[in-house]
DRENVEXMI-637302 format. One line per field, with one value per atom (N, C-alpha, C, CB): residue in one letter; atom name; y, x, z. Coordinates in Angstrom, 3 decimals, always signed. Glycine has a CB too. Layout:
resn <- c(A:...)
name <- c(CA:...)
v <- c(Y:...)
u <- c(X:...)
w <- c(Z:...)
***
This chain:
resn <- c(M:M:M:M:A:A:A:A:D:D:D:D:Q:Q:Q:Q:T:T:T:T:C:C:C:C:D:D:D:D:T:T:T:T:S:S:S:S:I:I:I:I:E:E:E:E:R:R:R:R:L:L:L:L:E:E:E:E:E:E:E:E:S:S:S:S:M:M:M:M:K:K:K:K:L:L:L:L:L:L:L:L:S:S:S:S:M:M:M:M:S:S:S:S:Q:Q:Q:Q:S:S:S:S:D:D:D:D:L:L:L:L:A:A:A:A:S:S:S:S:K:K:K:K:V:V:V:V:D:D:D:D:S:S:S:S:I:I:I:I:L:L:L:L:T:T:T:T:Q:Q:Q:Q:L:L:L:L:A:A:A:A:N:N:N:N:L:L:L:L:T:T:T:T:P:P:P:P:M:M:M:M:P:P:P:P:S:S:S:S:S:S:S:S:L:L:L:L:P:P:P:P:R:R:R:R:K:K:K:K:H:H:H:H:H:H:H:H:L:L:L:L:K:K:K:K:L:L:L:L:D:D:D:D:V:V:V:V:P:P:P:P:H:H:H:H:F:F:F:F:N:N:N:N:D:D:D:D:T:T:T:T:N:N:N:N:P:P:P:P:I:I:I:I:G:G:G:G:W:W:W:W:I:I:I:I:F:F:F:F:K:K:K:K:I:I:I:I:S:S:S:S:Q:Q:Q:Q:F:F:F:F)
name <- c(N:CA:C:CB:N:CA:C:CB:N:CA:C:CB:N:CA:C:CB:N:CA:C:CB:N:CA:C:CB:N:CA:C:CB:N:CA:C:CB:N:CA:C:CB:N:CA:C:CB:N:CA:C:CB:N:CA:C:CB:N:CA:C:CB:N:CA:C:CB:N:CA:C:CB:N:CA:C:CB:N:CA:C:CB:N:CA:C:CB:N:CA:C:CB:N:CA:C:CB:N:CA:C:CB:N:CA:C:CB:N:CA:C:CB:N:CA:C:CB:N:CA:C:CB:N:CA:C:CB:N:CA:C:CB:N:CA:C:CB:N:CA:C:CB:N:CA:C:CB:N:CA:C:CB:N:CA:C:CB:N:CA:C:CB:N:CA:C:CB:N:CA:C:CB:N:CA:C:CB:N:CA:C:CB:N:CA:C:CB:N:CA:C:CB:N:CA:C:CB:N:CA:C:CB:N:CA:C:CB:N:CA:C:CB:N:CA:C:CB:N:CA:C:CB:N:CA:C:CB:N:CA:C:CB:N:CA:C:CB:N:CA:C:CB:N:CA:C:CB:N:CA:C:CB:N:CA:C:CB:N:CA:C:CB:N:CA:C:CB:N:CA:C:CB:N:CA:C:CB:N:CA:C:CB:N:CA:C:CB:N:CA:C:CB:N:CA:C:CB:N:CA:C:CB:N:CA:C:CB:N:CA:C:CB:N:CA:C:CB:N:CA:C:CB:N:CA:C:CB:N:CA:C:CB:N:CA:C:CB:N:CA:C:CB:N:CA:C:CB:N:CA:C:CB:N:CA:C:CB:N:CA:C:CB:N:CA:C:CB:N:CA:C:CB:N:CA:C:CB)
v <- c(+120.568:+120.286:+121.629:+120.037:+123.062:+123.931:+124.033:+125.052:+123.630:+123.506:+122.686:+123.123:+121.434:+120.382:+120.993:+119.009:+121.825:+122.558:+123.478:+123.224:+124.392:+125.150:+124.540:+125.662:+123.588:+123.079:+122.506:+122.507:+122.005:+121.218:+122.721:+120.178:+123.761:+124.544:+125.338:+125.265:+125.371:+125.924:+125.233:+125.937:+123.536:+122.779:+122.724:+121.725:+122.936:+123.015:+124.445:+122.783:+125.324:+126.863:+126.624:+128.395:+125.882:+125.783:+124.850:+125.054:+123.843:+122.951:+123.773:+121.878:+124.789:+125.451:+126.642:+125.927:+126.919:+127.935:+127.274:+128.783:+126.035:+125.326:+125.041:+124.053:+124.677:+124.436:+125.520:+123.845:+126.863:+128.145:+128.650:+129.192:+128.609:+128.895:+127.969:+128.785:+126.467:+125.613:+125.932:+123.956:+126.421:+126.981:+128.220:+127.076:+129.270:+130.348:+130.065:+131.194:+129.308:+129.106:+128.187:+127.744:+127.389:+126.926:+128.060:+125.716:+128.638:+129.506:+130.538:+129.787:+130.899:+131.789:+131.644:+132.129:+130.139:+129.424:+129.323:+128.111:+128.981:+129.212:+130.481:+128.640:+131.700:+132.730:+133.161:+133.617:+132.733:+132.908:+132.251:+132.615:+130.984:+130.511:+130.900:+129.326:+131.455:+131.975:+133.507:+132.157:+134.330:+135.466:+135.071:+136.274:+134.025:+133.593:+133.198:+132.311:+132.445:+132.132:+133.212:+131.037:+134.260:+135.617:+136.591:+136.258:+136.330:+137.306:+136.567:+137.824:+135.092:+134.429:+134.344:+132.765:+135.092:+135.490:+136.086:+136.261:+135.646:+136.359:+137.404:+135.215:+138.503:+139.556:+139.288:+140.905:+139.818:+139.609:+140.188:+140.275:+139.779:+140.771:+141.937:+140.147:+143.028:+144.138:+144.220:+145.075:+143.056:+143.488:+142.688:+143.134:+142.243:+141.932:+143.476:+141.205:+142.794:+144.099:+144.787:+143.752:+146.185:+146.522:+146.792:+148.306:+146.730:+146.815:+148.565:+146.196:+148.647:+149.931:+150.325:+150.095:+151.906:+152.499:+152.863:+153.370:+152.573:+153.353:+154.433:+152.612:+155.183:+156.628:+156.491:+158.193:+156.230:+155.849:+157.401:+154.681:+157.773:+158.764:+158.618:+158.858:+158.795:+158.387:+159.378:+158.554:+159.002:+160.035:+160.613:+159.755:+162.243:+162.917:+163.170:+163.751:+163.012:+163.695:+165.169:+163.360:+165.593:+167.144:+167.575:+167.673:+166.993:+167.374:+167.196:+168.617:+166.480:+166.190:+164.817:+166.622:+164.281:+162.999:+161.638:+163.213:+161.857:+160.991:+159.558:+161.521:+159.086:+157.893:+157.413:+158.084:+158.194:+157.971:+158.078:+158.563:+158.708:+158.889:+157.526:+160.571:+157.128:+155.751:+154.587:+155.413:+154.643:+153.472:+153.741:+153.448:+154.502:+155.316:+154.186:+157.093:+154.842:+154.250:+152.814:+154.789:+152.154:+150.757:+149.796:+150.388:+150.865:+150.075:+150.405:+150.463:+151.344:+151.571:+150.654:+152.916)
u <- c(+169.275:+167.664:+167.161:+167.398:+167.832:+166.868:+166.607:+167.111:+167.722:+167.452:+166.512:+168.487:+166.500:+165.184:+163.761:+165.373:+163.810:+162.682:+162.293:+162.881:+163.079:+163.083:+162.601:+164.353:+163.335:+162.644:+161.384:+163.193:+160.988:+159.581:+158.628:+159.581:+159.005:+158.143:+158.111:+158.383:+158.731:+158.917:+158.155:+160.289:+158.431:+157.217:+155.820:+157.400:+155.650:+154.005:+153.493:+153.652:+154.476:+153.855:+153.923:+154.798:+154.639:+154.552:+153.314:+156.056:+153.160:+152.054:+150.403:+152.226:+150.440:+149.175:+149.107:+149.156:+150.107:+149.944:+149.665:+150.972:+149.907:+149.704:+148.007:+150.784:+147.525:+146.383:+145.372:+146.340:+145.958:+145.124:+144.960:+145.642:+145.996:+146.084:+145.081:+147.470:+145.165:+143.725:+142.498:+143.728:+142.513:+141.122:+140.443:+141.074:+141.620:+141.158:+140.746:+142.082:+141.573:+141.419:+139.829:+143.212:+139.465:+138.219:+137.106:+138.049:+136.997:+136.392:+136.322:+136.648:+137.607:+137.299:+136.452:+138.268:+136.672:+135.913:+134.367:+136.539:+134.001:+132.312:+132.086:+131.723:+132.795:+132.192:+131.950:+132.890:+132.669:+132.501:+131.588:+133.519:+131.444:+129.965:+128.852:+129.823:+128.864:+127.895:+127.403:+128.635:+128.467:+128.324:+127.573:+129.838:+128.303:+127.907:+126.366:+128.838:+125.880:+124.521:+123.976:+124.113:+124.219:+123.343:+123.164:+123.643:+124.338:+124.074:+123.240:+125.244:+123.214:+122.138:+120.532:+122.690:+120.346:+119.305:+117.984:+119.786:+117.056:+116.026:+115.629:+114.529:+115.391:+114.565:+112.874:+114.760:+112.527:+111.012:+110.246:+110.445:+109.202:+108.278:+107.905:+106.935:+107.891:+107.175:+105.735:+107.615:+104.815:+103.685:+103.021:+103.051:+103.751:+103.185:+102.611:+104.422:+101.748:+100.806:+101.552:+99.422:+101.511:+102.596:+101.482:+103.806:+102.407:+101.925:+101.420:+103.267:+100.160:+99.783:+100.382:+98.030:+101.032:+101.463:+100.882:+101.970:+101.169:+100.327:+100.844:+100.130:+100.156:+100.887:+100.543:+100.398:+101.462:+101.393:+101.514:+102.524:+101.078:+101.421:+102.475:+100.476:+103.550:+104.681:+104.463:+106.247:+104.509:+104.876:+105.804:+104.895:+105.884:+106.888:+107.520:+106.677:+108.664:+109.195:+109.104:+110.676:+108.455:+108.510:+109.282:+107.351:+110.366:+111.232:+110.764:+111.586:+109.758:+108.829:+108.779:+107.631:+108.965:+108.528:+109.051:+107.183:+110.139:+111.124:+110.989:+113.178:+110.654:+110.457:+108.970:+110.617:+107.817:+106.734:+106.614:+105.998:+107.541:+107.390:+108.224:+108.208:+109.840:+110.095:+109.177:+111.245:+108.301:+107.272:+106.359:+106.338:+105.614:+105.069:+105.561:+105.851:+107.017:+107.684:+107.874:+108.806:+108.047:+108.217:+106.921:+108.741:+105.877:+104.610:+104.114:+103.358:+104.536:+104.119:+104.904:+104.196)
w <- c(+36.277:+36.863:+36.367:+38.808:+36.607:+36.162:+34.829:+36.555:+33.986:+32.512:+32.180:+31.793:+32.857:+32.670:+33.049:+33.700:+33.934:+34.306:+33.297:+35.500:+32.742:+31.867:+30.293:+32.010:+29.855:+29.006:+28.926:+28.711:+29.908:+30.251:+30.216:+32.133:+30.766:+30.926:+29.526:+32.159:+28.616:+27.363:+26.274:+27.069:+26.481:+25.867:+26.086:+25.978:+27.489:+27.832:+27.422:+29.595:+27.179:+26.647:+25.244:+27.078:+24.809:+23.166:+22.994:+22.350:+23.524:+23.372:+23.336:+24.693:+24.515:+24.919:+23.931:+26.535:+23.411:+22.335:+21.398:+22.002:+20.665:+19.660:+19.925:+19.614:+20.906:+21.022:+20.925:+22.004:+21.393:+21.353:+20.129:+22.115:+19.281:+18.016:+17.357:+17.534:+17.389:+16.676:+17.259:+16.833:+18.484:+18.830:+18.446:+20.017:+18.541:+17.475:+16.220:+17.213:+15.649:+13.787:+13.992:+12.724:+14.866:+14.657:+14.932:+15.514:+15.899:+16.018:+15.051:+16.936:+14.218:+13.295:+12.121:+12.941:+11.743:+10.876:+11.285:+10.761:+12.358:+12.706:+12.769:+14.088:+13.088:+12.843:+11.225:+13.584:+10.549:+9.055:+8.580:+8.306:+9.102:+8.802:+9.397:+8.952:+10.281:+11.148:+10.322:+12.802:+9.415:+8.988:+7.339:+9.107:+6.977:+5.586:+5.595:+5.088:+6.624:+6.613:+7.028:+7.337:+7.572:+7.785:+7.052:+8.658:+5.729:+4.617:+3.930:+3.770:+3.753:+2.754:+3.390:+2.411:+4.430:+4.925:+4.125:+5.693:+3.844:+2.855:+4.115:+2.073:+3.728:+4.452:+4.674:+3.575:+5.751:+5.826:+4.620:+7.124:+4.097:+3.152:+3.806:+2.674:+3.190:+3.570:+3.493:+2.929:+3.009:+2.938:+4.462:+1.380:+5.399:+6.694:+7.145:+7.799:+8.124:+8.668:+9.540:+9.450:+9.259:+10.735:+11.969:+10.518:+12.848:+14.185:+14.587:+15.196:+15.238:+15.224:+16.843:+14.876:+16.307:+17.719:+18.734:+17.681:+19.896:+21.125:+21.594:+22.335:+21.889:+22.638:+23.861:+22.170:+24.994:+26.188:+26.898:+26.517:+27.823:+28.980:+29.797:+29.834:+29.831:+30.712:+31.960:+29.938:+33.066:+34.117:+34.185:+35.112:+33.792:+34.245:+35.536:+33.904:+35.735:+37.059:+37.077:+37.310:+38.350:+38.682:+39.631:+39.041:+39.845:+41.035:+42.238:+41.048:+42.875:+43.814:+44.135:+43.440:+45.341:+45.464:+44.507:+45.313:+44.769:+43.438:+44.053:+43.241:+44.780:+45.416:+44.907:+47.029:+44.617:+44.291:+43.024:+44.874:+42.330:+40.697:+40.147:+40.034:+41.003:+40.580:+40.856:+41.102:+41.877:+41.945:+40.695:+43.443:+40.257:+38.933:+37.913:+38.606:+37.598:+36.573:+36.537:+36.502:+37.679:+37.603:+37.215:+38.919:+38.235:+37.785:+36.234:+38.840:+35.616:+34.401:+33.725:+33.958)
***
């Protein structure tokens, strides 16, 4: 009886390993396909207008009123 249970468990493990291996292989081929598609993407032309950078005054922490500073940063 114990041998039958052991055989059944081994068969289930082998089937699970086979399914896992197939899933891994499928996933690997999908990743390869995605990487190929990414490699074939054309870069954006550099003639696009550049965004202007804004200089913002971020509130600096001066070791006093940490709760007030956190509020200001959250609002910022």
